[in-house]
C-alpha positions as CSV (number, residue, x, y, z in Angstrom):
1,M,-38.9,-68.7,70.6
2,T,-40.0,-71.8,72.5
3,H,-42.5,-74.4,71.3
4,A,-44.7,-76.5,73.6
5,T,-44.7,-80.2,72.9
6,H,-47.3,-82.9,73.1
7,T,-47.7,-84.1,76.7
8,I,-48.7,-87.7,77.7
9,R,-49.0,-89.4,81.1
10,R,-49.8,-93.0,81.9
11,V,-52.0,-93.8,84.9
12,S,-52.0,-97.4,86.2
13,T,-53.5,-98.8,89.4
14,T,-55.1,-101.9,90.8
15,D,-56.9,-99.8,93.5
16,V,-60.3,-99.0,91.9
17,A,-61.1,-96.6,94.8
18,A,-58.0,-94.5,93.9
19,L,-58.6,-94.4,90.2
20,D,-60.7,-91.3,90.0
21,D,-58.3,-89.4,92.2
22,L,-55.3,-90.4,90.1
23,L,-57.0,-89.5,86.8
24,N,-58.3,-86.2,88.2
25,S,-54.8,-85.3,89.5
26,T,-53.2,-86.2,86.2
27,V,-55.6,-84.1,84.2
28,Q,-54.9,-81.2,86.5
29,D,-51.2,-81.6,86.0
30,I,-51.6,-81.5,82.2
31,I,-54.0,-78.5,82.0
32,P,-51.1,-75.9,81.7
33,A,-49.6,-77.8,78.8
34,A,-52.9,-78.1,77.1
35,L,-53.6,-74.4,77.5
36,A,-50.2,-73.5,76.2
37,L,-50.9,-75.6,73.1
38,S,-54.5,-74.4,72.8
39,Q,-55.6,-78.1,72.9
40,G,-57.9,-80.2,75.0
41,I,-57.2,-83.3,77.0
42,K,-57.9,-86.9,76.0
43,V,-58.2,-89.7,78.5
44,T,-58.0,-93.2,77.0
45,R,-58.5,-96.5,78.7
46,V,-55.8,-98.8,77.4
47,G,-56.4,-101.8,79.6
48,P,-57.8,-102.8,83.0
49,G,-56.8,-100.1,85.4
50,E,-54.5,-98.4,82.8
51,Y,-55.2,-95.1,81.1
52,T,-53.3,-92.5,79.1
53,V,-53.9,-88.8,79.7
54,E,-52.6,-86.5,76.9
55,T,-52.9,-83.2,75.2
56,A,-54.9,-83.6,72.0
57,P,-55.2,-81.3,69.0
58,D,-58.5,-83.0,68.0
59,V,-60.1,-81.9,71.4
60,A,-61.2,-78.3,71.7
61,C,-59.2,-76.2,74.2
62,G,-60.9,-76.2,77.6
63,Y,-62.4,-79.7,77.2
64,T,-61.5,-83.2,78.4
65,V,-62.9,-86.2,76.6
66,C,-62.8,-89.8,77.7
67,V,-62.3,-92.5,75.0
68,P,-63.0,-96.2,75.7
69,G,-60.1,-98.5,74.9
């Protein structure tokens, strides 16, 4: 039996124009892990141009929430 684990990615850029694409791409990459865990995805701003994107048990499966830092 295998167990899925919590997945977290850090996104960092100084290029404001690229930020949306980077965040969207990272969310897409984490979707399979979130589905395997029956969890949602949380995007948190941790600083200027820096975000974490992670699977989150407190977010309903199929949803992505953004949390201000």
